PQR file with spaces between the fields and no chain letter, atoms N, CA, C, O and H, PARSE charges and radii, in Angstrom:
ATOM       1  N    UNK     1       6.546   14.669    8.043 -0.4000 1.5000
ATOM       2  CA   UNK     1       5.297   14.798    8.601 -0.0000 2.0000
ATOM       3  C    UNK     1       4.578   13.391    8.355  0.5500 1.7000
ATOM       4  O    UNK     1       4.408   12.899    7.239 -0.5500 1.4000
ATOM       5  N    UNK     2       4.200   12.842    9.515 -0.4000 1.5000
ATOM       6  CA   UNK     2       3.430   11.608    9.372 -0.0000 2.0000
ATOM       7  C    UNK     2       1.961   11.800    9.388  0.5500 1.7000
ATOM       8  O    UNK     2       1.493   12.758   10.004 -0.5500 1.4000
ATOM       9  H    UNK     2       4.338   13.241   10.421  0.4000 1.0000
ATOM      10  N    UNK     3       1.196   10.964    8.757 -0.4000 1.5000
ATOM      11  CA   UNK     3      -0.143   11.188    8.554 -0.0000 2.0000
ATOM      12  C    UNK     3      -1.085   10.592    9.622  0.5500 1.7000
ATOM      13  O    UNK     3      -2.282   10.869    9.698 -0.5500 1.4000
ATOM      14  H    UNK     3       1.576   10.186    8.256  0.4000 1.0000
ATOM      15  N    UNK     4      -0.376    9.684   10.497 -0.4000 1.5000
ATOM      16  CA   UNK     4      -1.248    8.955   11.442 -0.0000 2.0000
ATOM      17  C    UNK     4      -0.561    9.198   12.819  0.5500 1.7000
ATOM      18  O    UNK     4       0.611    9.567   12.897 -0.5500 1.4000
ATOM      19  H    UNK     4       0.597    9.460   10.434  0.4000 1.0000
ATOM      20  N    UNK     5      -1.343    8.975   13.883 -0.4000 1.5000
ATOM      21  CA   UNK     5      -0.794    8.939   15.208 -0.0000 2.0000
ATOM      22  C    UNK     5      -0.283    7.658   15.718  0.5500 1.7000
ATOM      23  O    UNK     5       0.373    7.558   16.755 -0.5500 1.4000
ATOM      24  H    UNK     5      -2.295    8.676   13.820  0.4000 1.0000
ATOM      25  N    UNK     6      -0.624    6.639   14.912 -0.4000 1.5000
ATOM      26  CA   UNK     6      -0.154    5.240   15.216 -0.0000 2.0000
ATOM      27  C    UNK     6      -0.086    4.420   13.943  0.5500 1.7000
ATOM      28  O    UNK     6      -0.724    4.732   12.937 -0.5500 1.4000
ATOM      29  H    UNK     6      -1.157    6.720   14.070  0.4000 1.0000
ATOM      30  N    UNK     7       0.695    3.379   14.016 -0.4000 1.5000
ATOM      31  CA   UNK     7       1.011    2.466   12.923 -0.0000 2.0000
ATOM      32  C    UNK     7       0.855    0.981   13.366  0.5500 1.7000
ATOM      33  O    UNK     7       1.132    0.609   14.506 -0.5500 1.4000
ATOM      34  H    UNK     7       1.213    3.126   14.833  0.4000 1.0000
ATOM      35  N    UNK     8       0.393    0.161   12.388 -0.4000 1.5000
ATOM      36  CA   UNK     8       0.266   -1.227   12.731 -0.0000 2.0000
ATOM      37  C    UNK     8       1.682   -1.879   12.808  0.5500 1.7000
ATOM      38  O    UNK     8       2.522   -1.714   11.924 -0.5500 1.4000
ATOM      39  H    UNK     8       0.167    0.463   11.462  0.4000 1.0000
ATOM      40  N    UNK     9       1.859   -2.534   13.780 -0.4000 1.5000
ATOM      41  CA   UNK     9       3.092   -3.366   14.051 -0.0000 2.0000
ATOM      42  C    UNK     9       2.729   -4.874   13.942  0.5500 1.7000
ATOM      43  O    UNK     9       2.041   -5.433   14.797 -0.5500 1.4000
ATOM      44  H    UNK     9       1.176   -2.668   14.498  0.4000 1.0000
ATOM      45  N    UNK    10       3.206   -5.477   12.890 -0.4000 1.5000
ATOM      46  CA   UNK    10       2.695   -6.832   12.743 -0.0000 2.0000
ATOM      47  C    UNK    10       3.194   -7.840   13.865  0.5500 1.7000
ATOM      48  O    UNK    10       2.483   -8.768   14.252 -0.5500 1.4000
ATOM      49  H    UNK    10       3.765   -5.023   12.196  0.4000 1.0000
ATOM      50  N    UNK    11       4.414   -7.603   14.340 -0.4000 1.5000
ATOM      51  CA   UNK    11       4.847   -8.508   15.470 -0.0000 2.0000
ATOM      52  C    UNK    11       4.069   -8.369   16.681  0.5500 1.7000
ATOM      53  O    UNK    11       3.924   -9.348   17.414 -0.5500 1.4000
ATOM      54  H    UNK    11       4.992   -6.850   14.026  0.4000 1.0000
ATOM      55  N    UNK    12       3.519   -7.172   16.983 -0.4000 1.5000
ATOM      56  CA   UNK    12       2.651   -6.927   18.104 -0.0000 2.0000
ATOM      57  C    UNK    12       1.231   -7.158   17.822  0.5500 1.7000
ATOM      58  O    UNK    12       0.417   -7.210   18.744 -0.5500 1.4000
ATOM      59  H    UNK    12       3.636   -6.377   16.388  0.4000 1.0000
ATOM      60  N    UNK    13       0.870   -7.310   16.509 -0.4000 1.5000
ATOM      61  CA   UNK    13      -0.520   -7.493   16.065 -0.0000 2.0000
ATOM      62  C    UNK    13      -1.392   -6.350   16.624  0.5500 1.7000
ATOM      63  O    UNK    13      -2.516   -6.631   17.039 -0.5500 1.4000
ATOM      64  H    UNK    13       1.531   -7.268   15.761  0.4000 1.0000
ATOM      65  N    UNK    14      -0.946   -5.083   16.660 -0.4000 1.5000
ATOM      66  CA   UNK    14      -1.709   -3.937   17.037 -0.0000 2.0000
ATOM      67  C    UNK    14      -1.078   -2.646   16.497  0.5500 1.7000
ATOM      68  O    UNK    14       0.071   -2.599   16.060 -0.5500 1.4000
ATOM      69  H    UNK    14      -0.033   -4.855   16.322  0.4000 1.0000
ATOM      70  N    UNK    15      -1.880   -1.652   16.559 -0.4000 1.5000
ATOM      71  CA   UNK    15      -1.450   -0.334   16.314 -0.0000 2.0000
ATOM      72  C    UNK    15      -0.597    0.247   17.487  0.5500 1.7000
ATOM      73  O    UNK    15      -0.918    0.079   18.664 -0.5500 1.4000
ATOM      74  H    UNK    15      -2.814   -1.690   16.914  0.4000 1.0000
ATOM      75  N    UNK    16       0.452    0.906   17.112 -0.4000 1.5000
ATOM      76  CA   UNK    16       1.418    1.415   18.219 -0.0000 2.0000
ATOM      77  C    UNK    16       1.509    2.865   17.981  0.5500 1.7000
ATOM      78  O    UNK    16       1.585    3.276   16.823 -0.5500 1.4000
ATOM      79  H    UNK    16       0.712    1.043   16.156  0.4000 1.0000
ATOM      80  N    UNK    17       1.508    3.663   18.972 -0.4000 1.5000
ATOM      81  CA   UNK    17       1.546    5.191   18.929 -0.0000 2.0000
ATOM      82  C    UNK    17       3.009    5.593   18.545  0.5500 1.7000
ATOM      83  O    UNK    17       3.979    4.920   18.893 -0.5500 1.4000
ATOM      84  H    UNK    17       1.446    3.329   19.912  0.4000 1.0000
ATOM      85  N    UNK    18       3.095    6.685   17.838 -0.4000 1.5000
ATOM      86  CA   UNK    18       4.347    7.114   17.376 -0.0000 2.0000
ATOM      87  C    UNK    18       5.438    7.266   18.503  0.5500 1.7000
ATOM      88  O    UNK    18       6.582    6.848   18.327 -0.5500 1.4000
ATOM      89  H    UNK    18       2.307    7.232   17.556  0.4000 1.0000
ATOM      90  N    UNK    19       5.037    7.884   19.669 -0.4000 1.5000
ATOM      91  CA   UNK    19       6.025    7.983   20.645 -0.0000 2.0000
ATOM      92  C    UNK    19       6.657    6.667   21.114  0.5500 1.7000
ATOM      93  O    UNK    19       7.859    6.542   21.348 -0.5500 1.4000
ATOM      94  H    UNK    19       4.107    8.224   19.812  0.4000 1.0000
ATOM      95  N    UNK    20       5.692    5.644   21.236 -0.4000 1.5000
ATOM      96  CA   UNK    20       6.225    4.198   21.469 -0.0000 2.0000
ATOM      97  C    UNK    20       7.184    3.670   20.292  0.5500 1.7000
ATOM      98  O    UNK    20       8.199    3.007   20.506 -0.5500 1.4000
ATOM      99  H    UNK    20       4.716    5.745   21.046  0.4000 1.0000
ATOM     100  N    UNK    21       6.802    3.988   19.233 -0.4000 1.5000
ATOM     101  CA   UNK    21       7.687    3.498   18.104 -0.0000 2.0000
ATOM     102  C    UNK    21       9.074    4.183   18.088  0.5500 1.7000
ATOM     103  O    UNK    21      10.071    3.584   17.685 -0.5500 1.4000
ATOM     104  H    UNK    21       5.977    4.527   19.059  0.4000 1.0000
ATOM     105  N    UNK    22       9.105    5.430   18.529 -0.4000 1.5000
ATOM     106  CA   UNK    22      10.271    6.113   18.566 -0.0000 2.0000
ATOM     107  C    UNK    22      11.118    5.562   19.689  0.5500 1.7000
ATOM     108  O    UNK    22      12.343    5.515   19.579 -0.5500 1.4000
ATOM     109  H    UNK    22       8.295    5.916   18.857  0.4000 1.0000
ATOM     110  N    UNK    23      10.482    5.146   20.768 -0.4000 1.5000
ATOM     111  CA   UNK    23      11.266    4.574   21.927 -0.0000 2.0000
ATOM     112  C    UNK    23      11.727    3.172   21.627  0.5500 1.7000
ATOM     113  O    UNK    23      12.613    2.708   22.345 -0.5500 1.4000
ATOM     114  H    UNK    23       9.487    5.184   20.858  0.4000 1.0000
ATOM     115  N    UNK    24      11.227    2.439   20.648 -0.4000 1.5000
ATOM     116  CA   UNK    24      11.594    1.058   20.344 -0.0000 2.0000
ATOM     117  C    UNK    24      11.757    0.987   18.886  0.5500 1.7000
ATOM     118  O    UNK    24      10.803    0.730   18.151 -0.5500 1.4000
ATOM     119  H    UNK    24      10.507    2.815   20.064  0.4000 1.0000
ATOM     120  N    UNK    25      12.953    1.210   18.448 -0.4000 1.5000
ATOM     121  CA   UNK    25      13.331    1.136   16.961 -0.0000 2.0000
ATOM     122  C    UNK    25      12.973   -0.158   16.256  0.5500 1.7000
ATOM     123  O    UNK    25      12.723   -0.155   15.051 -0.5500 1.4000
ATOM     124  H    UNK    25      13.728    1.418   19.044  0.4000 1.0000
ATOM     125  N    UNK    26      12.941   -1.340   17.036 -0.4000 1.5000
ATOM     126  CA   UNK    26      12.533   -2.557   16.477 -0.0000 2.0000
ATOM     127  C    UNK    26      11.038   -2.501   15.987  0.5500 1.7000
ATOM     128  O    UNK    26      10.682   -2.962   14.903 -0.5500 1.4000
ATOM     129  H    UNK    26      13.143   -1.343   18.015  0.4000 1.0000
ATOM     130  N    UNK    27      10.233   -1.916   16.856 -0.4000 1.5000
ATOM     131  CA   UNK    27       8.842   -1.789   16.468 -0.0000 2.0000
ATOM     132  C    UNK    27       8.704   -0.769   15.324  0.5500 1.7000
ATOM     133  O    UNK    27       7.877   -0.990   14.440 -0.5500 1.4000
ATOM     134  H    UNK    27      10.523   -1.541   17.736  0.4000 1.0000
ATOM     135  N    UNK    28       9.429    0.279   15.294 -0.4000 1.5000
ATOM     136  CA   UNK    28       9.454    1.168   14.286 -0.0000 2.0000
ATOM     137  C    UNK    28       9.741    0.509   12.905  0.5500 1.7000
ATOM     138  O    UNK    28       9.055    0.711   11.903 -0.5500 1.4000
ATOM     139  H    UNK    28      10.101    0.458   16.013  0.4000 1.0000
ATOM     140  N    UNK    29      10.821   -0.294   12.965 -0.4000 1.5000
ATOM     141  CA   UNK    29      11.317   -0.890   11.831 -0.0000 2.0000
ATOM     142  C    UNK    29      10.172   -1.938   11.356  0.5500 1.7000
ATOM     143  O    UNK    29       9.998   -2.070   10.144 -0.5500 1.4000
ATOM     144  H    UNK    29      11.378   -0.458   13.779  0.4000 1.0000
ATOM     145  N    UNK    30       9.462   -2.613   12.178 -0.4000 1.5000
ATOM     146  CA   UNK    30       8.442   -3.497   11.940 -0.0000 2.0000
ATOM     147  C    UNK    30       7.240   -2.762   11.265  0.5500 1.7000
ATOM     148  O    UNK    30       6.679   -3.269   10.294 -0.5500 1.4000
ATOM     149  H    UNK    30       9.603   -2.505   13.162  0.4000 1.0000
ATOM     150  N    UNK    31       6.858   -1.591   11.776 -0.4000 1.5000
ATOM     151  CA   UNK    31       5.861   -0.724   11.367 -0.0000 2.0000
ATOM     152  C    UNK    31       6.210   -0.230    9.861  0.5500 1.7000
ATOM     153  O    UNK    31       5.376   -0.276    8.957 -0.5500 1.4000
ATOM     154  H    UNK    31       7.313   -1.179   12.566  0.4000 1.0000
ATOM     155  N    UNK    32       7.429    0.210    9.704 -0.4000 1.5000
ATOM     156  CA   UNK    32       7.751    0.848    8.370 -0.0000 2.0000
ATOM     157  C    UNK    32       7.761   -0.320    7.216  0.5500 1.7000
ATOM     158  O    UNK    32       7.341   -0.120    6.077 -0.5500 1.4000
ATOM     159  H    UNK    32       8.107    0.247   10.439  0.4000 1.0000
ATOM     160  N    UNK    33       8.280   -1.521    7.657 -0.4000 1.5000
ATOM     161  CA   UNK    33       8.341   -2.677    6.686 -0.0000 2.0000
ATOM     162  C    UNK    33       6.891   -3.066    6.330  0.5500 1.7000
ATOM     163  O    UNK    33       6.614   -3.308    5.155 -0.5500 1.4000
ATOM     164  H    UNK    33       8.621   -1.683    8.583  0.4000 1.0000
ATOM     165  N    UNK    34       5.961   -3.135    7.294 -0.4000 1.5000
ATOM     166  CA   UNK    34       4.591   -3.501    7.104 -0.0000 2.0000
ATOM     167  C    UNK    34       3.951   -2.444    6.164  0.5500 1.7000
ATOM     168  O    UNK    34       3.325   -2.831    5.177 -0.5500 1.4000
ATOM     169  H    UNK    34       6.187   -2.939    8.248  0.4000 1.0000
ATOM     170  N    UNK    35       4.075   -1.229    6.416 -0.4000 1.5000
ATOM     171  CA   UNK    35       3.550   -0.102    5.543 -0.0000 2.0000
ATOM     172  C    UNK    35       4.025   -0.205    4.096  0.5500 1.7000
ATOM     173  O    UNK    35       3.255   -0.129    3.139 -0.5500 1.4000
ATOM     174  H    UNK    35       4.583   -0.914    7.218  0.4000 1.0000
ATOM     175  N    UNK    36       5.392   -0.390    3.994 -0.4000 1.5000
ATOM     176  CA   UNK    36       5.905   -0.565    2.608 -0.0000 2.0000
ATOM     177  C    UNK    36       5.422   -1.723    1.897  0.5500 1.7000
ATOM     178  O    UNK    36       5.190   -1.653    0.691 -0.5500 1.4000
ATOM     179  H    UNK    36       6.018   -0.452    4.771  0.4000 1.0000
ATOM     180  N    UNK    37       5.235   -2.904    2.632 -0.4000 1.5000
ATOM     181  CA   UNK    37       4.775   -4.137    1.982 -0.0000 2.0000
ATOM     182  C    UNK    37       3.233   -3.940    1.507  0.5500 1.7000
ATOM     183  O    UNK    37       2.787   -4.335    0.430 -0.5500 1.4000
ATOM     184  H    UNK    37       5.424   -2.962    3.612  0.4000 1.0000
ATOM     185  N    UNK    38       2.534   -3.281    2.474 -0.4000 1.5000
ATOM     186  CA   UNK    38       1.103   -2.957    2.133 -0.0000 2.0000
ATOM     187  C    UNK    38       0.978   -2.009    0.872  0.5500 1.7000
ATOM     188  O    UNK    38       0.114   -2.206    0.018 -0.5500 1.4000
ATOM     189  H    UNK    38       2.897   -2.960    3.349  0.4000 1.0000
ATOM     190  N    UNK    39       1.843   -1.020    0.807 -0.4000 1.5000
ATOM     191  CA   UNK    39       1.862   -0.081   -0.276 -0.0000 2.0000
ATOM     192  C    UNK    39       2.122   -0.843   -1.612  0.5500 1.7000
ATOM     193  O    UNK    39       1.442   -0.588   -2.606 -0.5500 1.4000
ATOM     194  H    UNK    39       2.545   -0.860    1.501  0.4000 1.0000
ATOM     195  N    UNK    40       3.114   -1.780   -1.629 -0.4000 1.5000
ATOM     196  CA   UNK    40       3.484   -2.532   -2.813 -0.0000 2.0000
ATOM     197  C    UNK    40       2.241   -3.315   -3.208  0.5500 1.7000
ATOM     198  O    UNK    40       1.866   -3.298   -4.380 -0.5500 1.4000
ATOM     199  H    UNK    40       3.667   -1.987   -0.822  0.4000 1.0000
ATOM     200  N    UNK    41       1.595   -3.992   -2.285 -0.4000 1.5000
ATOM     201  CA   UNK    41       0.324   -4.727   -2.511 -0.0000 2.0000
ATOM     202  C    UNK    41      -0.726   -3.915   -3.124  0.5500 1.7000
ATOM     203  O    UNK    41      -1.382   -4.352   -4.069 -0.5500 1.4000
ATOM     204  H    UNK    41       1.900   -4.006   -1.333  0.4000 1.0000
ATOM     205  N    UNK    42      -0.926   -2.677   -2.597 -0.4000 1.5000
ATOM     206  CA   UNK    42      -1.832   -1.690   -3.212 -0.0000 2.0000
ATOM     207  C    UNK    42      -1.553   -1.390   -4.617  0.5500 1.7000
ATOM     208  O    UNK    42      -2.446   -1.377   -5.464 -0.5500 1.4000
ATOM     209  H    UNK    42      -0.392   -2.322   -1.829  0.4000 1.0000
ATOM     210  N    UNK    43      -0.301   -1.144   -4.877 -0.4000 1.5000
ATOM     211  CA   UNK    43       0.066   -0.667   -6.249 -0.0000 2.0000
ATOM     212  C    UNK    43      -0.191   -1.864   -7.227  0.5500 1.7000
ATOM     213  O    UNK    43      -0.639   -1.680   -8.359 -0.5500 1.4000
ATOM     214  H    UNK    43       0.424   -1.155   -4.188  0.4000 1.0000
ATOM     215  N    UNK    44       0.130   -3.147   -6.709 -0.4000 1.5000
ATOM     216  CA   UNK    44      -0.158   -4.360   -7.621 -0.0000 2.0000
ATOM     217  C    UNK    44      -1.696   -4.491   -7.875  0.5500 1.7000
ATOM     218  O    UNK    44      -2.152   -4.805   -8.974 -0.5500 1.4000
ATOM     219  H    UNK    44       0.495   -3.297   -5.790  0.4000 1.0000
ATOM     220  N    UNK    45      -2.409   -4.243   -6.842 -0.4000 1.5000
ATOM     221  CA   UNK    45      -3.879   -4.377   -7.020 -0.0000 2.0000
ATOM     222  C    UNK    45      -4.467   -3.260   -7.949  0.5500 1.7000
ATOM     223  O    UNK    45      -5.374   -3.489   -8.749 -0.5500 1.4000
ATOM     224  H    UNK    45      -2.039   -3.988   -5.949  0.4000 1.0000
ATOM     225  N    UNK    46      -3.910   -2.097   -7.789 -0.4000 1.5000
ATOM     226  CA   UNK    46      -4.220   -0.974   -8.752 -0.0000 2.0000
ATOM     227  C    UNK    46      -3.958   -1.326  -10.141  0.5500 1.7000
ATOM     228  O    UNK    46      -4.760   -1.033  -11.028 -0.5500 1.4000
ATOM     229  H    UNK    46      -3.173   -1.911   -7.140  0.4000 1.0000
ATOM     230  N    UNK    47      -2.750   -2.008  -10.389 -0.4000 1.5000
ATOM     231  CA   UNK    47      -2.417   -2.419  -11.815 -0.0000 2.0000
ATOM     232  C    UNK    47      -3.404   -3.431  -12.312  0.5500 1.7000
ATOM     233  O    UNK    47      -3.726   -3.402  -13.500 -0.5500 1.4000
ATOM     234  H    UNK    47      -2.099   -2.245   -9.668  0.4000 1.0000
ATOM     235  N    UNK    48      -3.928   -4.355  -11.466 -0.4000 1.5000
ATOM     236  CA   UNK    48      -4.940   -5.331  -11.824 -0.0000 2.0000
ATOM     237  C    UNK    48      -6.171   -4.644  -12.173  0.5500 1.7000
ATOM     238  O    UNK    48      -6.816   -5.028  -13.149 -0.5500 1.4000
ATOM     239  H    UNK    48      -3.667   -4.378  -10.501  0.4000 1.0000
ATOM     240  N    UNK    49      -6.565   -3.640  -11.451 -0.4000 1.5000
ATOM     241  CA   UNK    49      -7.794   -2.832  -11.673 -0.0000 2.0000
ATOM     242  C    UNK    49      -7.686   -2.154  -12.943  0.5500 1.7000
ATOM     243  O    UNK    49      -8.647   -2.128  -13.712 -0.5500 1.4000
ATOM     244  H    UNK    49      -6.041   -3.328  -10.658  0.4000 1.0000
ATOM     245  N    UNK    50      -6.471   -1.545  -13.244 -0.4000 1.5000
ATOM     246  CA   UNK    50      -6.216   -0.814  -14.559 -0.0000 2.0000
ATOM     247  C    UNK    50      -6.507   -1.749  -15.682  0.5500 1.7000
ATOM     248  O    UNK    50      -7.236   -1.421  -16.619 -0.5500 1.4000
ATOM     249  H    UNK    50      -5.691   -1.566  -12.619  0.4000 1.0000
ATOM     250  N    UNK    51      -5.913   -2.960  -15.581 -0.4000 1.5000
ATOM     251  CA   UNK    51      -6.134   -3.978  -16.658 -0.0000 2.0000
ATOM     252  C    UNK    51      -7.608   -4.324  -16.806  0.5500 1.7000
ATOM     253  O    UNK    51      -8.093   -4.426  -17.933 -0.5500 1.4000
ATOM     254  H    UNK    51      -5.321   -3.226  -14.821  0.4000 1.0000
ATOM     255  N    UNK    52      -8.393   -4.521  -15.627 -0.4000 1.5000
ATOM     256  CA   UNK    52      -9.775   -4.860  -15.793 -0.0000 2.0000
ATOM     257  C    UNK    52     -10.527   -3.719  -16.365  0.5500 1.7000
ATOM     258  O    UNK    52     -11.441   -3.937  -17.160 -0.5500 1.4000
ATOM     259  H    UNK    52      -7.999   -4.438  -14.712  0.4000 1.0000
ATOM     260  N    UNK    53     -10.180   -2.427  -15.985 -0.4000 1.5000
ATOM     261  CA   UNK    53     -10.850   -1.295  -16.530 -0.0000 2.0000
ATOM     262  C    UNK    53     -10.656   -1.171  -18.024  0.5500 1.7000
ATOM     263  O    UNK    53     -11.591   -0.874  -18.767 -0.5500 1.4000
ATOM     264  H    UNK    53      -9.437   -2.250  -15.339  0.4000 1.0000
ATOM     265  N    UNK    54      -9.393   -1.411  -18.463 -0.4000 1.5000
ATOM     266  CA   UNK    54      -9.085   -1.454  -19.917 -0.0000 2.0000
ATOM     267  C    UNK    54      -9.876   -2.463  -20.610  0.5500 1.7000
ATOM     268  O    UNK    54     -10.443   -2.185  -21.667 -0.5500 1.4000
ATOM     269  H    UNK    54      -8.634   -1.653  -17.859  0.4000 1.0000
ATOM     270  N    UNK    55      -9.952   -3.665  -20.056 -0.4000 1.5000
ATOM     271  CA   UNK    55     -10.647   -4.754  -20.712 -0.0000 2.0000
ATOM     272  C    UNK    55     -12.181   -4.464  -20.798  0.5500 1.7000
ATOM     273  O    UNK    55     -12.808   -4.729  -21.824 -0.5500 1.4000
ATOM     274  H    UNK    55      -9.492   -3.891  -19.198  0.4000 1.0000
ATOM     275  N    UNK    56     -12.775   -3.906  -19.681 -0.4000 1.5000
ATOM     276  CA   UNK    56     -14.147   -3.491  -19.705 -0.0000 2.0000
ATOM     277  C    UNK    56     -14.554   -2.424  -20.630  0.5500 1.7000
ATOM     278  O    UNK    56     -15.627   -2.516  -21.226 -0.5500 1.4000
ATOM     279  H    UNK    56     -12.265   -3.691  -18.848  0.4000 1.0000
ATOM     280  N    UNK    57     -13.781   -1.431  -20.789 -0.4000 1.5000
ATOM     281  CA   UNK    57     -13.984   -0.268  -21.593 -0.0000 2.0000
ATOM     282  C    UNK    57     -13.477   -0.318  -23.057  0.5500 1.7000
ATOM     283  O    UNK    57     -13.754    0.584  -23.847 -0.5500 1.4000
ATOM     284  H    UNK    57     -12.910   -1.357  -20.305  0.4000 1.0000
ATOM     285  N    UNK    58     -12.791   -1.300  -23.370 -0.4000 1.5000
ATOM     286  CA   UNK    58     -12.176   -1.407  -24.716 -0.0000 2.0000
ATOM     287  C    UNK    58     -13.005   -2.210  -25.620  0.5500 1.7000
ATOM     288  O    UNK    58     -13.634   -3.165  -25.164 -0.5500 1.4000
ATOM     289  H    UNK    58     -12.566   -2.033  -22.728  0.4000 1.0000
ATOM     290  N    UNK    59     -13.065   -1.873  -26.985 -0.4000 1.5000
ATOM     291  CA   UNK    59     -13.798   -2.601  -27.896 -0.0000 2.0000
ATOM     292  C    UNK    59     -12.894   -3.910  -28.258  0.5500 1.7000
ATOM     293  O    UNK    59     -13.421   -4.884  -28.796 -0.5500 1.4000
ATOM     294  H    UNK    59     -12.554   -1.097  -27.356  0.4000 1.0000
ATOM     295  N    UNK    60     -11.750   -3.886  -27.993 -0.4000 1.5000
ATOM     296  CA   UNK    60     -10.818   -5.007  -28.286 -0.0000 2.0000
ATOM     297  C    UNK    60     -10.980   -6.024  -27.132  0.5500 1.7000
ATOM     298  O    UNK    60     -10.676   -5.724  -25.978 -0.5500 1.4000
ATOM     299  H    UNK    60     -11.322   -3.094  -27.556  0.4000 1.0000
ATOM     300  N    UNK    61     -11.453   -7.197  -27.467 -0.4000 1.5000
ATOM     301  CA   UNK    61     -11.722   -8.244  -26.317 -0.0000 2.0000
ATOM     302  C    UNK    61     -10.371   -8.757  -25.746  0.5500 1.7000
ATOM     303  O    UNK    61     -10.404   -9.358  -24.672 -0.5500 1.4000
ATOM     304  H    UNK    61     -11.700   -7.441  -28.405  0.4000 1.0000
ATOM     305  N    UNK    62      -9.247   -8.578  -26.347 -0.4000 1.5000
ATOM     306  CA   UNK    62      -7.982   -8.994  -25.817 -0.0000 2.0000
ATOM     307  C    UNK    62      -7.124   -7.858  -25.478  0.5500 1.7000
ATOM     308  O    UNK    62      -5.902   -7.923  -25.617 -0.5500 1.4000
ATOM     309  H    UNK    62      -9.220   -8.090  -27.219  0.4000 1.0000
ATOM     310  N    UNK    63      -7.758   -6.763  -25.013 -0.4000 1.5000
ATOM     311  CA   UNK    63      -7.010   -5.568  -24.561 -0.0000 2.0000
ATOM     312  C    UNK    63      -6.069   -5.736  -23.474  0.5500 1.7000
ATOM     313  O    UNK    63      -6.449   -6.373  -22.491 -0.5500 1.4000
ATOM     314  H    UNK    63      -8.750   -6.709  -24.900  0.4000 1.0000
ATOM     315  N    UNK    64      -4.953   -5.282  -23.505 -0.4000 1.5000
ATOM     316  CA   UNK    64      -3.857   -5.257  -22.507 -0.0000 2.0000
ATOM     317  C    UNK    64      -3.673   -3.909  -22.009  0.5500 1.7000
ATOM     318  O    UNK    64      -3.960   -2.970  -22.752 -0.5500 1.4000
ATOM     319  H    UNK    64      -4.645   -4.765  -24.304  0.4000 1.0000
ATOM     320  N    UNK    65      -3.207   -3.690  -20.786 -0.4000 1.5000
ATOM     321  CA   UNK    65      -3.044   -2.385  -20.309 -0.0000 2.0000
ATOM     322  C    UNK    65      -1.837   -2.289  -19.517  0.5500 1.7000
ATOM     323  O    UNK    65      -1.590   -3.149  -18.672 -0.5500 1.4000
ATOM     324  H    UNK    65      -2.973   -4.453  -20.183  0.4000 1.0000
ATOM     325  N    UNK    66      -1.034   -1.266  -19.736 -0.4000 1.5000
ATOM     326  CA   UNK    66       0.030   -0.927  -18.827 -0.0000 2.0000
ATOM     327  C    UNK    66      -0.357   -0.148  -17.650  0.5500 1.7000
ATOM     328  O    UNK    66      -1.335    0.591  -17.769 -0.5500 1.4000
ATOM     329  H    UNK    66      -1.234   -0.567  -20.422  0.4000 1.0000
ATOM     330  N    UNK    67       0.267   -0.200  -16.518 -0.4000 1.5000
ATOM     331  CA   UNK    67      -0.162    0.469  -15.377 -0.0000 2.0000
ATOM     332  C    UNK    67      -0.288    1.916  -15.702  0.5500 1.7000
ATOM     333  O    UNK    67       0.583    2.456  -16.384 -0.5500 1.4000
ATOM     334  H    UNK    67       1.061   -0.800  -16.421  0.4000 1.0000
ATOM     335  N    UNK    68      -1.355    2.604  -15.240 -0.4000 1.5000
ATOM     336  CA   UNK    68      -1.434    3.967  -15.457 -0.0000 2.0000
ATOM     337  C    UNK    68      -1.297    4.902  -14.282  0.5500 1.7000
ATOM     338  O    UNK    68      -1.676    4.527  -13.173 -0.5500 1.4000
ATOM     339  H    UNK    68      -2.062    2.165  -14.686  0.4000 1.0000
ATOM     340  N    UNK    69      -0.836    5.966  -14.443 -0.4000 1.5000
ATOM     341  CA   UNK    69      -0.660    7.056  -13.374 -0.0000 2.0000
ATOM     342  C    UNK    69      -2.029    7.781  -13.263  0.5500 1.7000
ATOM     343  O    UNK    69      -2.685    8.164  -14.232 -0.5500 1.4000
ATOM     344  H    UNK    69      -0.529    6.272  -15.345  0.4000 1.0000
ATOM     345  N    UNK    70      -2.381    7.922  -11.938 -0.4000 1.5000
ATOM     346  CA   UNK    70      -3.669    8.579  -11.734 -0.0000 2.0000
ATOM     347  C    UNK    70      -3.291    9.960  -11.139  0.5500 1.7000
ATOM     348  O    UNK    70      -2.591   10.016  -10.128 -0.5500 1.4000
ATOM     349  H    UNK    70      -1.848    7.611  -11.151  0.4000 1.0000
ATOM     350  N    UNK    71      -3.726   11.020  -11.729 -0.4000 1.5000
ATOM     351  CA   UNK    71      -3.383   12.369  -11.206 -0.0000 2.0000
ATOM     352  C    UNK    71      -3.913   12.441   -9.735  0.5500 1.7000
ATOM     353  O    UNK    71      -4.939   11.888   -9.338 -0.5500 1.4000
ATOM     354  H    UNK    71      -4.294   10.975  -12.551  0.4000 1.0000
ATOM     355  N    UNK    72      -3.064   13.202   -8.989 -0.4000 1.5000
ATOM     356  CA   UNK    72      -3.420   13.383   -7.547 -0.0000 2.0000
ATOM     357  C    UNK    72      -4.497   14.348   -7.348  0.5500 1.7000
ATOM     358  O    UNK    72      -4.897   14.601   -6.212 -0.5500 1.4000
ATOM     359  H    UNK    72      -2.231   13.651   -9.312  0.4000 1.0000
């Protein structure tokens, strides 16, 4: 079950509807790779925010933080 009706295709520089992605596996591959790369970037940014939160809320000025899982 997909959550969107279209996905960004980097090589086309636009969102492409699912039926068009199905018709062109190269575009589908581009869309899935882009989505996966963005997901990895979001997780990395969340790790940095975790560390910032730990530093801001800790009484230890040199606090370090391992990435935290956030309940859904």
